[in-house]
C-alpha positions as CSV (number, residue, x, y, z in Angstrom):
1,M,64.8,-11.1,-16.4
2,R,65.0,-8.0,-14.2
3,R,62.8,-6.0,-16.6
4,K,60.2,-8.7,-16.5
5,I,60.1,-8.7,-12.7
6,V,59.7,-4.9,-12.7
7,L,56.8,-5.0,-15.1
8,Q,55.0,-7.7,-13.0
9,S,55.5,-5.5,-9.9
10,I,54.0,-2.5,-11.6
11,L,51.0,-4.5,-12.8
12,F,50.4,-6.0,-9.3
13,S,50.5,-2.5,-7.8
14,S,48.0,-1.2,-10.3
15,V,45.6,-4.0,-9.5
16,L,45.9,-3.2,-5.8
17,L,45.2,0.5,-6.4
18,L,42.1,-0.2,-8.5
19,W,40.7,-2.6,-5.9
20,A,41.2,0.0,-3.1
21,L,39.4,2.6,-5.2
22,F,36.5,0.2,-5.8
23,A,36.2,-0.7,-2.1
24,A,36.3,3.0,-1.1
25,S,33.4,3.8,-3.4
26,G,31.1,1.4,-1.6
27,C,30.5,-0.7,-4.8
28,G,30.0,-4.4,-4.2
29,R,28.4,-3.8,-0.8
30,P,24.6,-4.1,-0.5
31,A,22.9,-0.8,0.5
32,E,21.5,-0.7,4.0
33,K,17.8,0.2,4.2
34,P,16.6,1.5,7.6
35,A,13.8,-0.5,9.1
36,G,10.3,0.9,8.4
37,T,11.1,3.0,5.3
38,A,9.3,2.7,2.0
39,A,10.1,-0.2,-0.2
40,V,8.2,1.2,-3.2
41,S,9.3,1.8,-6.8
42,A,8.4,1.1,-10.3
43,G,9.9,-2.3,-11.1
44,M,11.8,-2.6,-7.9
45,P,14.1,-5.7,-8.0
46,G,13.4,-8.2,-5.3
47,A,9.8,-7.4,-4.7
48,G,8.2,-9.6,-7.4
49,A,7.8,-6.6,-9.7
50,E,7.8,-6.6,-13.4
51,S,9.3,-3.8,-15.4
52,G,7.2,-0.6,-14.9
53,R,4.9,-2.1,-12.2
54,K,4.8,-0.5,-8.7
55,S,5.7,-2.8,-5.8
56,L,5.7,-2.8,-2.0
57,V,7.2,-5.2,0.5
58,C,4.8,-6.5,3.2
59,R,6.6,-7.6,6.4
60,R,5.6,-10.4,8.6
61,L,3.9,-9.4,11.8
62,Y,5.3,-10.9,15.1
63,G,2.8,-10.2,17.8
64,L,-0.8,-9.0,17.6
65,I,-2.7,-6.0,16.2
66,E,-5.8,-4.9,17.9
67,V,-8.0,-3.7,15.0
68,D,-9.3,-0.5,16.7
69,G,-8.4,2.2,14.3
70,I,-5.3,3.2,16.3
71,I,-1.9,2.7,14.6
72,E,0.0,1.1,17.5
73,T,3.6,0.1,18.0
74,A,3.3,-3.1,15.9
75,W,2.9,-1.1,12.7
76,R,6.5,0.3,13.1
77,L,7.7,-3.0,11.6
78,A,5.9,-2.1,8.3
79,D,7.4,-0.7,5.1
80,T,5.2,2.2,4.1
81,L,4.2,4.2,1.1
82,R,2.8,7.8,0.7
83,L,-0.4,8.5,-1.2
84,D,-0.8,12.2,-0.7
85,D,-3.6,14.0,-2.4
86,P,-2.4,15.5,-5.7
87,A,-5.4,17.9,-6.0
88,E,-4.7,21.6,-6.1
89,I,-6.7,22.6,-3.1
90,A,-6.0,24.6,0.0
91,D,-5.3,21.7,2.4
92,P,-4.6,18.5,0.4
93,N,-4.6,15.3,2.5
94,Q,-1.4,13.6,3.5
95,V,-1.7,9.9,3.5
96,K,0.6,7.1,4.8
97,I,-0.2,3.5,4.2
98,Y,1.2,0.4,6.1
99,T,0.9,-3.3,5.4
100,L,1.7,-6.4,7.5
101,W,0.8,-10.0,7.4
102,D,0.6,-13.1,9.6
103,D,-0.8,-16.6,9.1
104,R,-4.4,-15.4,9.6
105,C,-4.7,-12.0,7.9
106,L,-3.4,-9.4,5.6
107,Y,-3.3,-6.1,7.6
108,V,-3.6,-2.6,6.0
109,A,-3.6,0.7,7.9
110,Y,-4.0,4.3,6.6
111,N,-3.0,7.4,8.6
112,V,-4.5,10.5,7.0
113,Q,-3.9,14.1,7.9
114,D,-7.1,16.0,7.0
115,K,-8.2,19.4,8.4
116,Y,-11.9,19.0,7.5
117,L,-13.6,15.6,8.2
118,V,-16.7,14.7,6.3
119,A,-18.8,11.5,6.6
120,R,-22.6,11.1,6.2
121,Q,-23.3,7.5,5.1
122,T,-24.4,5.2,7.9
123,Q,-25.6,2.3,5.7
124,R,-23.4,-0.6,4.6
125,D,-22.8,-0.7,0.8
126,H,-24.4,2.7,0.2
127,K,-23.7,3.7,-3.4
128,E,-22.6,7.2,-2.4
129,L,-20.1,6.2,0.3
130,Y,-17.4,7.4,-2.0
131,K,-18.5,11.0,-1.4
132,D,-17.3,10.8,2.2
133,D,-13.8,11.0,3.4
134,M,-12.7,7.4,2.9
135,I,-10.1,4.8,2.0
136,E,-10.1,2.0,-0.5
137,V,-8.1,-1.2,-1.0
138,L,-8.4,-3.2,-4.2
139,I,-6.9,-6.7,-4.4
140,D,-6.2,-9.0,-7.4
141,P,-5.1,-12.2,-5.5
142,R,-4.3,-14.3,-8.6
143,R,-2.7,-11.4,-10.4
144,D,-4.7,-12.1,-13.5
145,A,-4.0,-8.4,-14.4
146,T,-7.0,-8.1,-16.7
147,D,-9.4,-5.3,-17.3
148,Q,-12.3,-7.4,-15.9
149,W,-13.4,-7.7,-12.3
150,L,-13.1,-11.5,-11.9
151,E,-14.3,-13.7,-9.0
152,D,-11.0,-13.5,-7.1
153,D,-10.9,-9.6,-7.2
154,I,-12.1,-7.8,-4.1
155,V,-12.6,-4.1,-3.1
156,Y,-13.0,-2.6,0.3
157,H,-14.2,1.0,0.9
158,V,-14.3,2.3,4.5
159,N,-15.6,5.8,5.5
160,L,-15.0,7.7,8.7
161,L,-18.2,6.3,10.3
162,G,-16.8,2.8,9.9
163,Q,-19.2,1.9,7.1
164,V,-18.1,-0.5,4.5
165,K,-18.8,-0.8,0.8
166,D,-17.4,-4.1,-0.4
167,D,-17.8,-6.3,-3.4
168,R,-16.3,-9.1,-5.3
169,G,-16.0,-9.9,-9.0
170,T,-17.7,-12.7,-10.9
171,P,-16.6,-15.2,-13.6
172,E,-18.3,-13.0,-16.1
173,G,-16.0,-10.1,-15.1
174,K,-18.8,-8.0,-13.3
175,S,-19.1,-6.6,-9.8
176,D,-21.3,-8.5,-7.2
177,P,-22.4,-5.8,-4.7
178,T,-24.4,-8.3,-2.7
179,W,-21.1,-10.0,-1.5
180,N,-20.1,-9.1,2.1
181,S,-16.6,-9.4,3.5
182,E,-15.7,-11.1,6.7
183,A,-12.8,-8.7,7.2
184,R,-12.5,-6.5,10.3
185,F,-12.5,-2.7,10.0
186,A,-12.0,0.1,12.5
187,V,-11.7,3.9,12.3
188,S,-10.6,6.6,14.7
189,Y,-10.6,10.3,14.0
190,Q,-9.4,13.4,15.6
191,G,-11.8,16.3,15.2
192,T,-15.5,17.0,14.6
193,L,-17.3,15.4,11.7
194,N,-19.1,17.7,9.2
195,D,-18.2,20.9,11.0
196,S,-16.3,23.4,8.8
197,I,-15.9,25.9,11.6
198,D,-13.2,24.1,13.6
199,T,-9.9,22.6,12.3
200,D,-9.6,18.8,12.5
201,T,-6.4,16.7,12.5
202,G,-7.1,13.6,10.6
203,F,-8.1,9.9,10.9
204,S,-6.8,6.4,10.9
205,V,-8.2,3.2,9.4
206,E,-7.2,-0.4,10.1
207,L,-8.2,-3.5,8.1
208,A,-7.6,-7.2,8.8
209,V,-8.5,-9.3,5.8
210,P,-8.5,-13.1,6.3
211,W,-6.4,-15.1,3.9
212,S,-9.3,-17.4,3.5
213,E,-11.2,-14.5,1.9
214,I,-8.3,-13.6,-0.3
215,G,-7.9,-17.2,-1.3
216,K,-4.1,-17.4,-0.9
217,T,-1.8,-19.3,1.5
218,P,0.5,-16.8,3.0
219,G,4.3,-17.2,3.1
220,P,7.5,-15.4,2.2
221,G,7.7,-14.7,-1.5
222,V,3.9,-14.9,-2.1
223,T,2.6,-12.0,-4.2
224,I,-0.8,-10.4,-4.9
225,G,-1.9,-7.6,-7.1
226,I,-3.0,-4.6,-5.1
227,N,-4.0,-0.9,-5.4
228,F,-4.6,1.7,-2.8
229,A,-6.9,4.7,-3.1
230,A,-8.3,7.5,-0.9
231,G,-11.1,10.1,-1.1
232,D,-11.6,13.5,0.3
233,A,-14.9,15.4,0.5
234,E,-13.3,18.8,1.0
235,G,-14.1,21.5,-1.5
236,P,-17.0,21.9,-3.9
237,G,-17.0,18.2,-4.7
238,E,-15.5,14.9,-3.6
239,H,-12.4,13.7,-5.4
240,L,-10.5,10.4,-5.4
241,W,-7.0,9.3,-6.2
242,D,-5.0,6.0,-6.3
243,W,-1.5,4.6,-6.1
244,C,-1.4,3.0,-9.6
245,G,-3.2,5.4,-11.8
246,A,-6.0,3.0,-12.6
247,H,-9.0,4.4,-14.6
248,P,-11.4,3.1,-13.4
249,F,-10.0,1.8,-10.1
250,R,-11.3,-1.7,-10.9
251,Q,-8.6,-2.2,-13.5
252,P,-6.2,-4.9,-12.2
253,T,-4.1,-4.7,-15.3
254,V,-2.2,-1.8,-13.8
255,Y,-2.2,-2.9,-10.2
256,G,1.0,-3.0,-8.2
257,V,2.6,-6.0,-6.6
258,L,2.6,-6.7,-2.8
259,E,5.2,-9.3,-1.8
260,L,5.2,-11.0,1.5
261,Q,8.6,-11.2,3.3
């Protein structure tokens, strides 16, 4: 009987030791994520992402954003992602993207560090707007994730002069360039446009896209397909890059997932 009690005591002590080591390692406790850091990964759990698909959390906005091209305090609530220029040039752009939402709009902001600011197009929907310094947001609201540009799919290009090139898809899967958005856009920049003598600092863009235009009712857990892109006119020719590696950019099949929280 005494031998049985001793064995039970040893077993109990071993269990206590294993539990202490497990607790000290931090296992079993959720990791703390500082507010305002990026919530981006390939197939990140908890953000509506499928395996291999990029994802981003979009936080709810409490308060107001004045769409003036200036990234004010309210944007500090946002999770962010980086979309830095991958080109091998002397001064590649550094790009930070923010998203927020409320009951009225989806909000997107870009903060771009760029030492040479270029923009020449002053006409809406100009076919060569992509040759300017610009940003681009592409949305697949229904997440059809096809290779066609369907009637729910929307793209917004904005250059440094605040000019917009927007279009929507059609049931036949083609672009309709005659469509005009009701979204609000604003740009601010620090430097001198089209002057290669001085050194500029960069620019910021804000977009407020009505949910009525997107065609979704917002709420926690709602997801949309999304891609972000940017363009830089520096160097011998313009170049563009995007978040999801879409070729062409109007390829929702590879878009990431934006989840409202």
